C-alpha positions as CSV (number, residue, x, y, z in Angstrom):
1,M,24.6,-12.2,0.0
2,T,24.1,-9.4,-2.4
3,S,26.9,-7.1,-4.0
4,T,26.5,-3.2,-4.9
5,E,28.6,-1.7,-7.4
6,Q,31.0,-0.2,-4.6
7,G,31.8,-3.9,-4.1
8,W,30.0,-4.4,-0.7
9,S,28.3,-7.6,0.1
10,F,25.3,-7.7,2.5
11,P,23.2,-10.6,3.5
12,D,20.2,-12.0,1.9
13,T,18.0,-12.5,5.0
14,I,17.3,-10.1,8.0
15,E,18.9,-12.6,10.2
16,G,22.3,-12.2,8.3
17,F,22.2,-8.6,9.1
18,G,22.2,-9.9,13.0
19,Y,18.2,-9.0,13.5
20,T,14.7,-10.7,13.4
21,F,11.1,-9.6,14.4
22,N,9.8,-10.0,17.9
23,T,6.2,-10.9,18.9
24,D,5.5,-7.3,18.5
25,G,6.2,-7.0,15.2
26,Q,9.6,-4.8,16.0
27,L,12.9,-5.4,14.5
28,R,15.3,-6.1,16.9
29,K,19.0,-6.9,17.1
30,I,19.1,-11.0,17.8
31,D,20.6,-11.6,21.6
32,P,24.2,-13.6,20.7
33,N,23.7,-15.7,24.1
34,T,19.8,-16.7,23.2
35,G,19.4,-16.2,19.5
36,E,16.3,-14.6,20.3
37,P,15.2,-11.2,19.5
38,G,16.7,-8.6,22.2
39,N,16.0,-5.3,23.1
40,E,18.1,-3.0,20.8
41,P,16.3,-1.7,17.4
42,F,17.9,-1.3,14.3
43,E,21.5,0.6,14.2
44,F,21.5,3.0,11.2
45,H,25.3,4.4,12.1
46,V,27.4,1.1,12.3
47,T,30.5,2.8,10.4
48,E,31.6,6.6,9.6
49,N,31.1,5.9,5.9
50,Q,27.6,7.2,5.4
51,D,27.5,5.7,2.1
52,Y,27.9,2.2,3.2
53,N,25.4,2.7,6.2
54,Q,22.6,3.7,3.5
55,K,23.5,1.0,1.3
56,R,23.3,-1.3,4.3
57,Y,19.8,0.0,4.9
58,E,18.5,-0.2,1.6
59,A,19.8,-3.8,1.2
60,L,17.9,-4.4,4.6
61,G,14.8,-2.8,3.0
62,D,15.0,-5.2,0.0
63,V,15.2,-8.1,2.2
64,I,12.3,-6.6,4.3
65,T,10.5,-6.5,0.9
66,E,10.9,-10.0,0.4
67,Y,10.0,-10.9,3.9
68,V,6.6,-8.8,3.7
69,Y,5.9,-10.8,0.2
70,G,5.9,-13.8,2.3
71,L,3.8,-12.9,5.1
72,L,1.3,-11.7,2.4
73,E,1.3,-15.4,1.3
74,T,1.4,-17.2,4.5
75,E,0.0,-14.9,7.2
76,V,-2.8,-13.4,5.1
77,G,-3.1,-16.1,2.5
78,L,-2.8,-14.2,-0.9
79,Q,-1.7,-15.4,-3.9
80,R,0.8,-13.5,-6.7
81,M,-0.9,-12.6,-9.8
82,M,1.3,-11.6,-12.9
83,V,1.1,-7.8,-14.7
84,P,0.7,-8.1,-17.4
85,H,-1.7,-11.4,-17.3
86,Q,0.5,-13.2,-20.1
87,G,4.1,-11.7,-19.5
88,A,6.9,-14.1,-18.8
89,V,7.5,-14.4,-14.9
90,Q,11.1,-13.0,-14.9
91,E,9.8,-10.0,-16.9
92,S,6.7,-9.3,-14.8
93,A,5.5,-7.5,-12.1
94,F,3.0,-8.9,-9.6
95,I,0.2,-7.9,-7.5
96,F,-1.4,-9.8,-4.6
97,V,-4.8,-11.2,-4.6
98,S,-7.4,-13.1,-2.5
99,S,-8.7,-16.4,-4.1
100,D,-12.2,-15.1,-3.8
101,A,-11.4,-11.8,-5.2
102,L,-11.3,-13.7,-8.9
103,S,-15.0,-14.9,-8.2
104,K,-17.2,-11.9,-8.5
105,P,-17.2,-10.9,-4.4
106,D,-19.9,-9.1,-2.9
107,R,-17.1,-6.8,-1.7
108,L,-13.9,-6.0,-2.7
109,L,-11.1,-3.6,-1.0
110,V,-8.1,-2.2,-3.0
111,L,-5.0,-1.2,-1.4
112,I,-2.8,1.2,-3.2
113,P,0.6,2.1,-1.3
114,G,2.5,5.5,-2.1
115,S,5.5,6.1,-4.4
116,G,9.4,5.4,-3.5
117,V,10.9,2.2,-2.6
118,V,7.8,0.7,-0.9
119,K,5.9,-2.4,-2.6
120,S,2.8,-4.5,-2.1
121,G,2.0,-5.0,1.7
122,Q,3.9,-1.9,2.9
123,W,2.7,1.5,3.6
124,A,6.3,2.8,4.8
125,R,9.3,0.8,4.7
126,S,10.9,2.9,7.2
127,L,8.2,2.3,9.8
128,I,8.7,-1.6,9.3
129,I,12.3,-0.9,10.3
130,N,12.4,1.8,13.1
131,D,9.0,1.1,14.5
132,S,7.0,-2.1,13.9
133,L,5.3,-4.0,11.1
134,Q,1.9,-3.1,12.4
135,S,2.4,0.4,11.5
136,G,4.6,0.3,8.5
137,S,2.7,-2.6,6.5
138,Q,-0.6,-3.4,5.2
139,I,-1.0,-6.8,6.9
140,P,-3.3,-5.3,9.8
141,F,-5.5,-3.7,6.9
142,I,-5.7,-7.2,5.3
143,K,-6.2,-9.2,8.4
144,H,-9.2,-6.7,9.1
145,A,-10.6,-6.6,5.8
146,R,-10.7,-10.2,5.4
147,E,-12.6,-10.6,8.9
148,L,-15.2,-8.1,7.8
149,G,-15.6,-10.3,4.4
150,Y,-13.7,-8.4,1.8
151,A,-11.8,-10.0,-1.0
152,V,-8.7,-7.9,-1.3
153,I,-6.3,-6.9,-4.2
154,V,-3.1,-5.0,-3.1
155,M,-1.4,-3.0,-6.0
156,N,2.4,-3.0,-6.3
157,P,2.8,0.2,-8.5
158,N,6.6,0.7,-7.7
159,E,7.5,-2.5,-9.1
160,N,8.4,-0.8,-12.5
161,T,11.7,-2.4,-13.8
162,K,13.5,-6.0,-13.8
163,V,17.4,-6.7,-14.5
164,I,17.6,-9.5,-17.0
165,N,21.2,-10.6,-18.0
166,G,22.6,-7.5,-16.2
167,K,20.4,-5.2,-18.1
168,K,17.7,-3.1,-16.5
169,I,14.4,-3.2,-18.4
170,K,10.9,-1.4,-18.1
171,I,8.1,-4.0,-17.2
172,M,5.3,-4.0,-19.8
173,N,2.1,-2.4,-18.5
174,S,4.0,-1.8,-15.6
175,S,6.8,0.7,-16.6
176,N,5.4,3.4,-14.0
177,A,2.8,3.6,-11.5
178,K,-0.3,5.1,-13.1
179,E,0.3,2.5,-16.2
180,H,0.5,0.1,-13.3
181,A,-2.7,1.1,-11.6
182,D,-4.5,1.5,-14.8
183,Y,-3.8,-2.2,-16.3
184,V,-4.6,-3.5,-12.6
185,W,-7.7,-1.8,-12.5
186,K,-8.8,-2.5,-16.2
187,H,-7.6,-6.2,-16.1
188,Y,-8.4,-7.2,-12.8
189,V,-10.8,-5.0,-10.7
190,K,-13.0,-4.4,-13.5
191,E,-12.8,-7.9,-15.3
192,V,-13.8,-9.7,-11.8
193,T,-17.0,-7.8,-11.5
194,P,-17.2,-7.0,-7.7
195,K,-20.6,-5.6,-6.5
196,H,-19.1,-3.1,-4.3
197,I,-15.5,-1.7,-4.0
198,A,-13.7,0.0,-1.6
199,V,-10.2,1.8,-2.0
200,I,-7.7,2.6,0.7
201,A,-4.5,4.7,-0.9
202,H,-1.7,6.5,0.9
203,S,-0.1,9.3,-0.3
204,Y,0.7,9.2,-4.0
205,G,-1.8,6.3,-4.1
206,G,-4.4,8.9,-3.4
207,F,-3.2,10.5,-6.7
208,L,-3.9,7.2,-8.4
209,A,-7.5,6.6,-7.0
210,V,-8.3,10.1,-8.3
211,D,-6.6,9.4,-11.6
212,L,-8.6,6.0,-11.7
213,A,-11.7,7.5,-10.9
214,T,-11.5,10.1,-13.8
215,R,-10.4,7.2,-16.1
216,Y,-13.0,4.9,-15.1
217,F,-15.8,7.2,-13.9
218,T,-18.8,5.4,-14.8
219,H,-17.2,2.0,-13.3
220,F,-16.3,3.9,-10.4
221,Q,-19.9,5.6,-9.8
222,S,-21.7,2.1,-10.2
223,S,-19.0,0.2,-8.2
224,V,-17.0,2.0,-5.7
225,F,-18.7,3.4,-2.5
226,A,-15.7,4.4,-0.6
227,I,-12.1,5.7,-1.1
228,A,-9.9,6.0,2.3
229,L,-7.2,8.4,1.7
230,T,-4.2,8.6,4.4
231,D,-2.2,12.2,4.0
232,S,-2.8,12.0,0.0
233,V,-1.2,14.2,-2.4
234,H,-3.9,14.0,-4.9
235,N,-5.0,17.6,-6.7
236,L,-8.4,17.7,-8.3
237,L,-7.3,21.0,-10.2
238,M,-3.8,20.1,-11.4
239,Q,-5.3,16.5,-12.1
240,N,-7.9,18.4,-14.3
241,V,-10.9,16.3,-12.8
242,P,-14.1,17.0,-14.4
243,P,-16.7,18.6,-12.3
244,R,-19.0,15.8,-12.1
245,V,-16.1,13.4,-10.9
246,A,-15.3,15.7,-8.4
247,G,-18.7,15.7,-7.1
248,Y,-18.7,11.9,-6.8
249,L,-15.5,12.1,-5.1
250,R,-16.7,14.4,-2.4
251,K,-19.4,11.9,-1.7
252,V,-17.6,8.6,-1.2
253,S,-14.0,9.7,-0.2
254,R,-12.3,11.1,2.8
255,N,-8.7,12.2,3.4
256,W,-7.0,11.5,6.6
257,A,-4.2,14.4,6.6
258,S,-1.1,14.9,8.7
259,H,-2.3,17.2,11.7
260,D,-1.5,17.6,15.5
261,A,-5.5,18.0,16.0
262,P,-7.3,14.8,17.4
263,L,-8.3,12.3,15.0
264,D,-10.9,13.0,12.8
265,T,-11.1,16.6,13.6
266,P,-12.4,18.2,10.1
267,L,-9.8,20.2,8.5
268,P,-9.9,22.5,5.4
269,C,-9.9,21.1,2.0
270,E,-7.2,21.5,-0.1
271,M,-9.3,23.5,-2.6
272,E,-12.8,24.9,-2.6
273,G,-15.0,21.6,-3.4
274,G,-12.1,19.1,-2.5
275,I,-12.3,15.6,-1.1
276,P,-13.0,16.2,2.9
277,R,-10.0,16.2,4.9
278,V,-9.8,15.3,8.7
279,S,-7.0,14.9,11.0
280,A,-5.0,11.4,11.1
281,G,-4.1,12.4,14.6
282,H,-0.7,12.3,13.7
283,T,1.8,14.8,12.3
284,K,4.1,12.3,10.6
285,H,3.2,11.5,7.1
286,E,4.2,7.8,7.4
287,M,2.3,7.4,10.4
288,T,-1.4,8.5,8.9
289,S,-2.3,5.0,7.7
290,W,-1.8,3.4,11.0
291,S,-3.1,6.2,13.0
292,S,-6.2,6.4,11.3
293,F,-6.7,2.7,11.1
294,E,-9.9,2.3,13.1
295,S,-11.4,5.6,11.5
296,V,-10.8,4.0,8.0
297,F,-12.6,1.0,8.7
298,T,-15.4,3.0,10.3
299,F,-15.8,5.2,7.4
300,L,-15.7,1.9,5.0
301,Q,-18.6,0.4,7.0
302,E,-20.6,3.6,7.2
303,Q,-20.2,4.1,3.7
304,Y,-21.2,0.3,2.8
305,A,-24.2,0.6,4.9
306,A,-25.5,3.5,2.9
307,V,-25.3,1.6,-0.2
308,P,-28.8,0.7,-1.6
309,K,-29.1,-3.2,-1.5
310,K,-31.2,-4.6,-4.2
311,E,-33.8,-5.8,-1.5
312,E,-34.6,-2.3,-1.1
313,L,-34.5,-1.1,-4.3
């Protein structure tokens, strides 16, 4: 059981909350007669005390975070790596990587979630709870990437603090999302020297991707062949992106934005000379990654096919 400052105690397993995931990845209330998932979805309003309901929802979210971590290890075979490299485990953040990501892979996919409560393996925790693991987690993306031959690194930019002996401390080299992304790119992505790199980033993850491209432009220009953004909140002007970086980003990037137009319908850019925007085919921000799933991978494949190979040079 976990407790809050109000003295409320909550379970530390999904089943303890009375729920489980069915075969379609939907969170459902456990049928007391069969012990199997029934048809009832998650219920937020269980008391008249809205503070309690919210804390219960957050506690369930924390448990689901650990559940998704487990899926990254058991279902798609990733392993945890510390941030920073040499930090004590209890004081470190961590990312998830495939074993082949550490041995000069031909192709590497880097996944960057947005801001807020989402951690490695998640695009939107609210979708995992209220819709399905498929729409809210990164698991389908990782599985498909592995099928296509990509090694994978999954960033964890919102893992910024730890509680040690009752005191909250900031994690070294991961005290905020930008610091985390910078460290992971510098000490993991660059150091494993993959030949070809693709990035998929959602929401604030797009801001981080643009920031990394600006910081490490030479490396991006030589290695990153595709950047797929889903409802990204980047802004080339506000982020002071130099013209040559902006020109590069226009060539290798596409942003699937929330919109009611059919999937892949071209949309106006956020600014003249900005990253090309197309419709994600969905109006809900959280759903843009899942709704554009097939188009994102088609884009990656097209971009990779256009990369000059050594035998063509």
